[in-house]
N, C-alpha and C positions, 0 to 999 in steps of 0.2 A: 504493501500500499504506500510505502514511503517513495518507492520508485515512481509511482503514478503521480504522486505530489510533484516531485521533481519535473517530471515531463509536462505536467500541466503548467507549472511555473514558467519553464523555458517556453511553452507554446505562448503565454501571455506576453513574455518578454518580447518576442519578435515583432508582433504587430505595434507595440508601443515604440520600438526602434524606427520602424518604417513611418509611423505617424510623426515622429520628430523631424525626419528627413522632409515629409511633405509639408511642414509649416512655411509659411513665407518668410523670407529674411527680413531683418530690420531694416528701416531705411539706411542707406549708405550711399553716398554720392548723389544725392537725389533721388534715388529709385525707391519705388513704393514697396511697402512691406506691411507688417502687422500695425494697425493704429492702436495705441495704448492709451487708455484714459484713465484719469481719476475723477471721481464723481463725488461731491458734497451736496448736502442738502441743509436748508434751514427752513423756518416757517413760511417764506414768502417765494423761494425759488430753489433751482438746483444750480449748482455751478460744475462746468465740465471743463477739464484741461486735457486736451489730447496733444500727443507727441507726433509732429509732422515735419521734421528737420528737412531742409531741401525742397519742400514744396511751396509754390507760389500761391497767393491768395486767389489768384484767377482760376487755379485747378483744383480748389476744394469747393465742394458742394455739400451743404448743410440743408437737411429738409426736416421739418417737424410737422407731424400730423397726430392731433390728439395727445396720447401719451407716448408716441413712438418717435425716436429721434435717429436719424441717419446721417452718417458722415462719410463722404467718398472723396477720394483724392487721386488725381492722374499725375504722373511724373514721367519726364523725359530727360535723357542724358545723351549727349551726343560727344564722341571722342574722335578725333581724325589725326593720324600721324601721316606726314607727307615726306617723301624723299624726293627731292627736286620739285618738279610740277605735278607729280602724280600722287594720288592717294594710295598708300601702301597698305594701311590699316584703317578702318573705319568701323567703330563699335557704337552701335545706337541701342538703347534701352528704353522701353515704353513700358511703364507698370501701372497698374490700378489696384487700389485697395478701398475697402469699405468696411463699415462697423455700424450696426445698428442696435438699439436696446429700447427697452419699454421701461417706463416710469410709473410709480405709484399713482402719480396725479396727471391729470390733463395739463397741457402746457399752453400758455397765452402765446400764440405764434406771432402775434402783432408786436408783442414787446420784446421778443427774444433778441439779444445782442451777440455778435461774433466779432473776435478780433484776433488777428494773428501777429504775434510778437515772438522773434528770435526761435522760430520753429515750433512754438506752442500756440495752439488754437484754443481761445478762452471762450467758452458760451455761458452766458446766463440765460436760464430757462425759467421765467416766471411761471408760478403755479395758478391754475384757473379751473373753475368748474365750466366744462363744455368743451366744444370741440373747435375745429378749423384746422387749416393747414397753410403753409407758407415756406418758400424758398428763402433762405437767409443769404443777405450779401455780406461778404467778409470786408472789414475795414482795414 
């Protein structure tokens, strides 16, 4: 019975290893990766801090619908090495990532604010009773 337990544990280990390889890489050199967030709450609103280094505000889309918030980002990186007048190597990367989450309260979409500073997206999501949706402009 102990041998079966060892095999069972080993069988569970392999899928976990493959899952780790399948995870998106973090933001590096402007490439899209996993969006990590910190979420805090007080009586009036939710505060979200999302790590988005190397992403321009024009490439970020925040959408609020009821109590669901989605954040999406697109990133582009181009690198070209020339030898004389010809391109010898050109590496282009285009990546997208998104993150969505539900909150316990409906959000007042008309009063949501979003600001991008030093690779950190800061959202203020005021609570309200009722629904509505709005795409948020980044400042």
